[in-house]
C-alpha positions as CSV (number, residue, x, y, z in Angstrom):
1,X,117.4,77.5,104.2
2,X,119.3,80.2,106.0
3,X,117.2,83.2,107.1
4,X,118.5,86.7,106.7
5,X,117.7,89.8,108.8
6,X,117.2,93.2,107.2
7,X,120.6,94.9,107.1
8,X,119.5,98.1,105.4
9,X,116.4,100.3,104.8
10,X,116.2,102.7,101.9
11,X,113.5,105.3,102.1
12,X,111.8,107.6,99.6
13,X,111.8,111.1,101.1
14,X,108.9,113.3,100.1
15,X,105.5,112.1,101.4
16,X,107.2,109.2,103.1
17,X,109.1,111.1,105.8
18,X,106.9,114.3,105.6
19,X,103.9,115.6,103.7
20,X,105.6,117.4,100.9
21,X,102.3,117.9,98.9
22,X,100.9,119.9,101.8
23,X,104.1,122.0,102.0
24,X,103.8,122.8,98.3
25,X,100.1,123.7,98.7
26,X,101.0,126.1,101.5
27,X,103.7,127.6,99.2
28,X,101.2,127.9,96.3
29,X,98.7,129.6,98.7
30,X,101.4,132.1,99.7
31,X,101.9,133.0,96.0
32,X,98.3,133.6,95.1
33,X,97.9,135.6,98.3
34,X,100.8,137.7,97.2
35,X,99.5,138.7,93.8
36,X,95.9,138.6,94.9
37,X,94.6,136.5,92.1
38,X,94.1,132.8,91.3
39,X,93.7,129.6,93.3
40,X,96.4,127.7,95.2
41,X,95.2,124.2,94.2
42,X,95.0,125.3,90.5
43,X,98.6,126.5,90.8
44,X,99.6,123.2,92.5
45,X,98.1,121.3,89.6
46,X,100.6,123.0,87.3
47,X,103.3,121.3,89.2
48,X,101.6,117.9,88.7
49,X,101.6,118.3,84.9
50,X,104.2,116.3,82.9
51,X,105.6,119.5,81.5
52,X,108.5,120.9,83.5
53,X,108.6,118.5,86.4
54,X,107.2,118.5,90.0
55,X,109.8,120.9,91.4
56,X,110.5,123.2,88.5
57,X,109.6,126.9,89.1
58,X,108.8,127.3,85.4
59,X,105.4,125.9,86.5
60,X,104.9,129.2,88.3
61,X,105.9,131.2,85.2
62,X,103.2,129.3,83.2
63,X,100.6,129.9,85.8
64,X,101.3,133.6,85.9
65,X,101.3,133.9,82.1
66,X,98.0,132.0,81.9
67,X,96.5,134.4,84.5
68,X,97.8,137.5,82.7
69,X,100.0,138.4,85.7
70,X,103.5,137.7,84.4
71,X,106.4,140.0,84.7
72,X,110.0,139.1,85.3
73,X,110.0,140.8,88.7
74,X,106.7,139.2,89.7
75,X,108.0,135.8,88.7
76,X,111.2,136.2,90.7
77,X,109.4,137.3,93.7
78,X,106.9,134.4,93.5
79,X,109.8,132.0,93.2
80,X,111.4,133.4,96.3
81,X,108.1,133.2,98.2
82,X,107.5,129.6,96.9
83,X,110.9,128.3,98.0
84,X,110.9,129.9,101.4
85,X,107.3,128.8,102.2
86,X,107.8,125.3,100.9
87,X,110.7,124.6,103.2
88,X,109.1,126.4,106.1
89,X,106.0,124.3,105.8
90,X,107.8,120.9,105.8
91,X,107.0,118.9,108.9
92,X,107.7,115.3,109.8
93,X,105.0,112.8,110.1
94,X,104.4,111.6,113.7
95,X,107.0,109.2,115.0
96,X,109.5,109.6,112.2
97,X,112.5,110.7,114.1
98,X,112.1,108.4,117.1
99,X,111.6,105.5,114.7
100,X,114.7,106.3,112.7
101,X,116.8,106.6,115.9
102,X,115.5,103.2,117.1
103,X,116.5,101.7,113.7
104,X,119.9,103.2,114.0
105,X,120.3,101.7,117.5
106,X,119.8,98.3,115.9
107,X,122.7,98.9,113.5
108,X,120.5,99.0,110.4
109,X,122.0,101.0,107.6
110,X,119.6,103.9,106.6
111,X,119.5,105.5,103.2
112,X,117.3,107.9,101.2
113,X,116.6,107.5,97.4
114,X,114.8,110.5,96.0
115,X,114.2,112.2,92.7
116,X,114.9,115.5,94.3
117,X,118.2,117.2,93.6
118,X,120.8,117.3,96.3
119,X,120.4,121.0,97.1
120,X,116.6,120.6,97.6
121,X,116.9,117.3,99.5
122,X,119.5,118.6,101.9
123,X,117.5,121.8,102.7
124,X,114.4,119.8,103.5
125,X,116.2,117.2,105.6
126,X,118.1,119.9,107.5
127,X,114.8,121.7,108.2
128,X,113.3,118.6,109.9
129,X,116.6,117.7,111.7
130,X,117.2,114.4,109.8
131,X,120.2,115.2,107.6
132,X,122.7,113.5,110.0
133,X,120.5,110.6,110.8
134,X,121.0,108.8,107.4
135,X,124.1,106.9,106.3
136,X,123.5,107.7,102.6
137,X,121.6,110.2,100.5
138,X,121.0,109.4,96.8
139,X,119.4,112.2,94.7
140,X,118.6,112.5,91.0
141,X,121.8,114.5,90.3
142,X,123.9,111.8,92.1
143,X,122.5,108.7,90.4
144,X,121.7,110.2,87.0
145,X,118.3,108.4,86.9
146,X,114.9,108.9,88.3
147,X,112.5,106.3,89.8
148,X,111.1,103.9,88.7
149,X,114.4,103.2,86.8
150,X,116.1,100.2,88.2
151,X,119.5,101.9,87.7
152,X,118.8,104.4,90.5
153,X,117.9,101.6,92.9
154,X,120.9,99.5,92.0
155,X,123.2,102.6,92.4
156,X,121.9,103.0,96.0
157,X,122.2,99.3,96.8
158,X,125.8,99.0,95.4
159,X,126.9,102.2,97.1
160,X,125.6,101.0,100.5
161,X,127.1,97.5,100.0
162,X,123.7,95.9,100.3
163,X,122.1,93.0,98.5
164,X,118.4,93.3,97.4
165,X,117.3,90.4,99.6
166,X,118.6,92.0,102.8
167,X,117.2,95.4,102.0
168,X,113.8,96.9,102.7
169,X,112.5,99.8,100.6
170,X,109.9,102.2,102.1
171,X,107.9,104.5,99.8
172,X,104.5,106.1,99.2
173,X,104.3,105.4,95.4
174,X,103.2,101.9,94.2
175,X,104.5,102.7,90.7
176,X,107.8,104.5,91.5
177,X,108.8,102.8,94.8
178,X,107.1,99.5,95.4
179,X,107.1,98.0,91.9
180,X,110.8,98.6,91.0
181,X,112.0,97.5,94.5
182,X,110.1,94.3,94.3
183,X,111.2,93.6,90.7
184,X,114.8,93.8,92.0
185,X,114.2,91.4,94.8
186,X,114.0,93.8,97.7
187,X,111.3,93.7,100.4
188,X,108.9,96.6,100.1
189,X,106.8,98.6,102.7
190,X,104.1,100.8,101.2
191,X,103.8,104.1,103.1
192,X,100.0,104.2,102.6
193,X,99.7,107.0,105.1
194,X,101.6,109.3,102.7
195,X,100.3,108.3,99.3
196,X,99.2,111.6,97.7
197,X,99.9,110.3,94.1
198,X,97.4,110.7,91.2
199,X,95.2,107.7,90.6
200,X,97.1,106.9,87.4
201,X,100.1,106.0,89.6
202,X,98.2,103.2,91.3
203,X,96.8,101.7,88.1
204,X,98.0,98.4,86.6
205,X,100.6,97.7,89.3
206,X,101.2,93.9,89.5
207,X,103.8,94.0,92.3
208,X,102.3,94.0,95.8
209,X,104.1,95.4,98.9
210,X,105.2,93.0,101.6
211,X,103.9,95.4,104.2
212,X,101.4,98.3,104.4
213,X,102.3,101.1,106.8
214,X,99.4,103.0,108.3
215,X,101.9,105.2,110.2
216,X,105.6,105.6,110.0
217,X,106.1,103.9,113.4
218,X,104.5,100.7,112.0
219,X,108.0,100.1,110.6
220,X,109.3,99.0,113.9
221,X,106.8,96.1,114.0
222,X,107.9,95.1,110.5
223,X,111.6,95.1,111.6
224,X,110.8,93.1,114.7
225,X,108.9,90.4,112.8
226,X,110.6,90.3,109.4
227,X,113.0,87.5,108.6
228,X,113.3,86.0,105.2
229,X,115.6,84.0,103.0
230,X,117.7,85.3,100.1
231,X,114.9,84.5,97.6
232,X,112.3,86.4,99.6
233,X,110.3,83.3,100.5
């Protein structure tokens, strides 16, 4: 049976290319330092609730109200501090840029599929110097869906002209990245080094990654070794 090389790689962005959780904790620290009350990790946990969403600044409003510190001016100032510090604190994991450039030199299509909105994704990618490295960027406001919906994955595949069997997906979430990509027939590499997800996101996942990455640069070994047929056998 004919063997097929990987023609495209689609990456998750946050916590796969850089430690976004750490950047958000730095931003939360800057907020509590500003108004002199509270705890940065407690504020960060407000973002992890299934209330407003992981990026929504209304989490800051809730935190200020619960701590008796809310005013419109305070809220707006904290939002400014949060957004500035969050972007300033984003740093690539070791080996990311050199690995991506090596992949580009092999004529592999590179894309990003993220639940962030375009304005946030572009700012973060520009901060770390990667915006021009990728062939495609798919965000929540572009696809209309969030992971683990299959529709957001198929939108990315179709837009890049890729078949699932010739595509590798790389992400840090077993539930939102690995399971849906495997269900669609893609290869999947689990960015173990970046998994900062709650334990509930790892529970009851039947689909197993084809590869486990202990560092981003491990991806080059995967690409050198990986050949497979159109049925993933």
